[in-house]
C-alpha positions as CSV (number, residue, x, y, z in Angstrom):
1,A,128.5,121.8,108.3
2,C,126.1,121.9,105.3
3,L,122.6,120.4,104.9
4,C,121.0,119.4,101.3
5,H,117.4,119.3,100.3
6,D,116.1,117.8,97.1
7,G,112.6,119.3,97.2
8,E,111.2,116.4,99.1
9,G,113.4,116.2,102.0
10,Y,116.7,116.6,103.5
11,L,119.6,114.3,102.3
12,R,122.3,114.4,104.6
13,Q,123.9,116.8,106.7
14,Q,127.6,117.0,106.1
15,P,130.2,117.9,108.9
16,A,132.9,120.2,107.9
17,P,136.4,119.2,109.0
18,R,137.7,121.2,112.0
19,V,141.1,123.8,110.6
20,S,142.6,126.6,112.2
21,V,140.9,129.5,110.4
22,L,143.0,132.5,109.0
23,N,140.6,134.1,106.8
24,T,137.1,133.1,105.6
25,V,137.2,135.5,102.3
26,G,136.2,133.2,99.3
27,A,135.1,130.3,101.4
28,G,131.6,130.3,100.1
29,D,133.0,130.5,96.3
30,A,135.5,127.6,97.0
31,F,132.5,125.5,98.3
32,S,130.1,126.4,95.2
33,G,132.8,126.1,92.5
34,A,133.8,122.5,94.2
35,L,130.2,121.1,94.5
36,A,129.6,122.2,90.7
37,L,132.6,120.4,90.0
38,F,132.0,117.5,91.8
39,L,128.6,117.2,90.6
40,T,129.5,117.5,86.9
41,Q,131.9,114.6,87.4
42,G,129.0,112.7,88.1
43,R,129.4,112.2,92.0
44,E,126.7,111.5,94.3
45,W,125.1,114.3,96.5
46,P,126.6,113.2,99.8
47,N,130.2,112.8,98.5
48,A,130.1,116.0,96.3
49,L,128.8,117.9,99.6
50,A,131.5,116.3,101.7
51,L,134.2,117.1,99.2
52,A,133.0,120.6,98.8
53,N,133.4,121.1,102.5
54,H,137.0,119.9,102.7
55,V,137.8,122.6,99.7
56,A,136.1,125.3,101.7
57,A,137.9,124.2,104.9
58,L,141.2,124.3,103.1
59,S,140.3,127.7,101.6
60,V,139.9,129.1,105.0
61,T,143.4,128.2,106.3
62,R,145.2,130.6,104.0
63,H,144.9,134.5,103.2
64,G,143.1,135.9,100.4
65,A,140.1,134.6,98.0
66,Q,142.0,133.3,95.0
67,P,145.1,132.3,96.5
68,S,143.4,130.3,98.8
69,M,141.7,127.7,96.5
70,P,143.3,124.6,97.1
71,S,144.7,122.3,94.3
72,L,143.2,118.8,93.7
73,E,146.2,117.3,95.0
74,E,145.8,119.3,98.1
75,L,142.3,118.1,98.4
76,R,143.3,114.3,97.8
77,S,145.9,114.5,100.6
78,F,143.2,116.4,103.1
79,A,140.2,114.7,101.9
80,G,141.8,110.9,102.0
81,T,139.2,108.3,101.1
82,L,136.6,110.9,100.3
83,Y,138.4,111.5,96.9
């Protein structure tokens, strides 16, 4: 899960999806990169956080840092209506 603070108060806690974890290497990079991408696309914070959580969750289901990064198609399939 992640929690976002806007400087005045907490916006919202976003739970992470449950997955079978193989390797956590790169999960933080996956989350940060995805969050930056979705915010630059103009998505609202709650949606961007939820999608970044899904990207990080997918990344820990595989081995390696760079090879574990999911494609947008994989994210669409995994995140469903969030995307």
